[in-house]
N, C-alpha and C positions, 0 to 999 in steps of 0.2 A: 817487374812486378810480372806479366804475362806469364814468365815460366814460372812465376810460385802461386800463378792464380792455376796453370796448369798441375804442377805437382799437387796443389791441395784438392782440384777435383779429384786427380786419381786417388789422391788416398783416401776421401772418404765415399767416392762411390762401391755400391754394393756389389760386392766380388759374385761371378759367374760361377758354376761348378765347374767350368775349366780353371778357374784362378786358384778355387778351394784347392784343387787334385795338382796344383802345378807349385803350388805354395802349403801343400803339406808336409810337414819336417820330423823326422821321426821322434820329435819329442811330446809327439802326441800319443807315443807309447806309453809315457809316463803317465797319464790318465787309466791304462790301463792297471799299472803297476800299483795306485793308489788306490782303485776301485778293489782289484784284489786282495789288497792288502784289509779292507775293511771285512772282505767278506769272510777270511781266516780269524781274525777277531770276532764276530759272530758264530764262527765253528769254536773257538776255543775261551770263548768267554765264559766265567766261572762261576756264574750264578744265573740259574735257569736256562742253563745250556741247554739242556735235553727238552727242553721246553718245546713244542710247536710253532711257536711265533722266534724263537731264537733259530730253529733249523728252518724255517722259512726263509727269514731274510737270508742265512750265508746262502743259500740255494740261490734266492732272486739275484741277490750281488752277484754269485757265482756265474747263471745265464747271464745276466747286464753284463757281466766281464767279456764273457767268451762271447756274443755280438761284438760288443765296442771292439774287442780284438780282431775278431774275423771282419768286421768292417774298414777297420782301421787297416788292415792287412791287404785287402781287395785297392784302397784306396791310393793304398805304396806303391801296390805293384802298379797298376796305371799310371802311377806319377814317372815311374822309369820307363816306362814302356811306349805312352805317350810323348815321354820328354826325354829322351836318353840322357841326353848331355848335362842334365840336372844332377846326374849321379857322381859326377867329375867336380863341378862345383863343389857341390856338399862336403864331399869327402877329405878334400882340403880347405873347408873352411873352420878354423880352430877351436869351433865349439860345438854348431851342428852337426858335426859328424861324431861329438862325444857322445851323442844322444844314441845313436844306433842302439848301445847295448841297454837302452832300456827294451829293447825288443825283446830277446829272448828272458828278460825280467818280467815281461810282463808274463810271457806263458808262463813263466816259473811258476805265479800264484795261480795259474791256470790248472796246472800239474798237480799243485800240495791240496789243493780243494778235491778235485777227482782222486786221489790218492788216500787222503786221510777222512774223507767225508762221504763222499758219493760212495768208495767203494768201501770202506772200513765199517762206517754207522749204516749204511742203507745195503751193504751188501751187491750191489749193482754188476751185472756183467762178470763176476766170477774170474776165473784162470784166463780167460779172451782179453775182458777189458783192464785189468791190472797188467799185463803182457804188453798192451797196445799204449797204455799208460806211459809204461818203461820203455817202449821203444820210442816213446816222442820224448822222455828226458834226455834217451841219450843224444837222441836228435837236436835238441836244445844244449846240451852238453856240447856238440859240435860249434852249434854255432856261439855260443858264449867263448870258448877257448878263439873262434875266427875273430874275436870281435874284440877281446883282451889283447893276444898277440898281434891282429892285424894291425888294430887302433894304436898301440903301442909303436908300432914301426912306421907306419902313418907321421903319426905327432912327430915324430924323431926325422924321419927324411921329408916330408911333404907339407909341413907347416913348420909356421914362424911363431914360437912362443915365449914369454917372458915371465921371470917371476912376478913382473907388478900385475901383468893379465892375468893371471894365476887364479883360476876359481875352482872351488872341490868340484866341478861337473868334470875336471881330470878323472876324479877315480868313477866316470859310470863306465867304461869298456873293462877296468880290472875287475868290480865288484861284481862282475857279470858270474864271476866262476866262484864266487862267495855263493851268492845266491842261489845257482845251480847246487852246489854241494848241500842247500838246504834240502831243496827239493827231493835228493838223493836218500839224504837221513829220514824223510817224510815217508817213501816209498820201502823202505828194508823191514819193515814190519809185514806188510802186506805180500811184500817178496818172499818171504822165508818161509810164510805157510805152501807153496807152492815149489820152492826151489832155497833151499838152505845157500847153497854155491853162488846162485847169481845175484843172494840179498847180500854176502861177503863179498862180493866182487863191487857190487852198487858203494858199500859202505866203504871200502880201501877207497875206489875211486875219487868218492867224494870227501874222505880226508885227503887226496892230494888235491883238490880243487880248491880247498879252503885255504890249506896251506898255501898254496900260491898266490891266493886272491888275497888274502889278509896282509901277508908279506908285504907285499908291492901297495896294497891299501896303506899302511901304518906307513912305506917310504915316503908317498906322496902327502900324507898328513903331516908327517915332519915335515916337508917342503912349505906346506901349506901354513903352518903356525910360522915359521921364519918368514911369510909372505904380508901375514898379518900383522905381525913384530913391524918389520921395514916400511910399510904402506899402510897398515889400517884396515879397516873393515873395508870389504867392495861398497859400492855405492850404488843409488837406486835400487831395483828389483834383485840385482843382484846380491843383495845383501841375503835374501833368502838361501843363497847356495851353504850358506853357512849351517846349516839341518843336516845336510848332506854323510859331513861324516858321521852321523847317527847310524846311519845304513849300516856301512861293512862294520861295523862293531858288534851291534847289535845281532846284524843279520849272523854273523862269523859265531857269534854266542850261542844263537838259537841251532847252528846249524853243530855246533859241538854236542850241545845235551843231545838232541837226535842221534848224532853219530855215539857215542857215549854209551847210551842208553841200547844202539843196535850191534855194539860191541860185545857188551855185557851178554847179550842175549845167544850170540853165535859163537862167543868163543867159551869154553877151548873147543879145540879142532883135533877130530879123528886122523892128522896127517903128519908127516913128516917124523923125527925121530923121537923114540919114547920121552926124551928127556925134554926135547924141544918145546922153545918160550911159549906156541900156539897151543900145546898139550896140556899148560898147568892150568890150574884151575880156579886159581886166582888171579891169571889174567884179565879175562871181561870186565872185573871189578875195576882191577887196577886201573885201565883203560880209560876206564867211566867216574872213578875219580880223578885221572889228570883232566879229562875233558871240563869236568863240572867248574875244577880249580880256573878252569883258563876262560871259562863262560862266566864266571864271576868276574875276572879281572877285566874283559871287552865289557861288560855290564857296566863294572866302572867308570872305564873310559866314553862308553856312549853315554852316563849322566853326565861326565863333563861336559861332554861336546854340547848339550842339551842346554848346559848352564851357561857356556861361550856363544851359542847361538841366540839367545833371550836376553843375555846381555846386549849382545851385535843389535841384534834386531829393535832395541828399545833405543838404543844408541842412535841408531838410523832414523825411527820414525819422529824422533826430536826433534830431529832436523829436517826432513824432510817428506814430500808424500810418497807413497810408492804409487805408480800407475798398474794396474791388472793388466798380467799377461799369464802365457800360458805355462810360463817357468813356474808359476806359483803351485802347478800339483808336483813337482818334483820336493814340496816338502810331505805330502801326505805318507809318501811309501816309508820313509826313514824314520815316522813317529808311530806307525804302523808297526815295522820294525820292533822299535822300542816295547810297544806296548805288549806287541806278542811274546816278547821276551820274557819281560816282566810272571805275564802268566804261567809261560813253561816252568820260571825259575819257585814259582808256587806251589805246581805242581811237584817239581824235584824236592823242595825242601819242608812241603807241607809249612808253607810259610804265609801268615795271615797278611803281613807287611808287603808282601808282592803282589797275593792276589786282591787287597784292597789296593794298593797302587797302580797293579795293571787297569785291573777295572777302571779306575777314574782315567787312567789315561788313555786307556781303550775306546771310551765315551767324549772324551777331547778330543781326540782322530777324528770318530765319528762326525763331531761337529763341523774340525776342518775341514770335512772331506765336502759336507753341507755348503759351508760358504765357500767354498770354492767352483765345485760343482753349477751353483747358481749363476755368479755372472757369465761363467763358461757358457751356461746353454743359453743367456740372454743376447752374448754375443755371438752367437754360431750364424743365427739369421743371417746379417749384416755380412758377414766374412770378417768381421774386423780381427777377428782372434786368428786369423789365419797368415801368419809372415814368415817369409824365407830370407832371413838376412842372406845370406848365400845368393840371392839372385837380383841381389839390391842395384848393381851394377853389369846386369846380364842380361842381355837379349833370347827372348826363349820363345819365337815364332810368336812376336806382337810387342805391344808396346810395353815396358818395363817402368816397374815403382821404381825410380833412382830421387827419392827424395832423401834429401841427408838425411840420418841419424848419430843419435850421440853414441861411444863406444858402450856406453852400457845397454843398451838397444840391440846392438851386434851380442853384447854376450847372453842374451835371452831369446 
């Protein structure tokens, strides 16, 4: 009984700043992903999008997200500087380590707004600014590749996984390439003003990234379908992971739309043989058509996964109560991506359906962000939301939290 009492008092005590730093997991960057997606939706919203109010909200969410990203980066750096042993335990954890990919994806939302809104809308900074943003994009690409290939290697060599324990968090390392490619597509129009060759390099490299990232994502989603059929929906808060497949499908579709438009404006080239493919006048238009068709296919897949997610969430909520935790933030970005894709398709096809549906979904995503942000803010002062499952059985310079948790807790 004394042991149980000790555990309870440790669990309920208010966390110190040291505890918060120690338990600050990579999953916190999902907050920046979700917040950044809201800024993008305000920027792309089709109704009164040019009004000072909408522009103000877009910039407000951008700068708020920038502050969060810098703050989280400082805390993360402090975590691994003052507790260096945590890195090795975190990287071996089969779930927490996967959230490393949220860092470059959170940065991508900042790059998107910097390139599309701050530069193209307001003309801020001129050539030095857009080249600085472009340099940040290349750094982000390098980190995304390290997350994708490095974490896949770690999953194979250092971690133990099974089909039954699989969640869509497996997508987080590989989808970094898809998200990064969309930023490349956003930057191409700005780069083209100063250097068409740099713009073409960015578009080509982004096309390679989305191809690799989307291919790996579809492979993992095929395995996930098998996991659902054999073992059913995840239980507890893990059920919210069913929204994650919307992310790679929706973001890849958005990336294809941006890249298709980019290649249409960049091609043909005065390069190579006279009869070469890149010199043909219709090459750019053909590439754009292929990209738009691919985007529509991926929009259909994203819509399918939303239906699966709604059915799974309803099924679970009828049977159990889901306790709020940090993993809830993983639902905002995929839904924001889907809303943004609909708005992009509305522009591509001049479609009222996509414009209205995208606007409704954008408002719903904003409401979702508010509903998750409020309890997060309430839980921060007490420190209850700061949990690092990878440290449950590890002593790192002081008493550890060794209270037993269920397998569902470990997954979140």
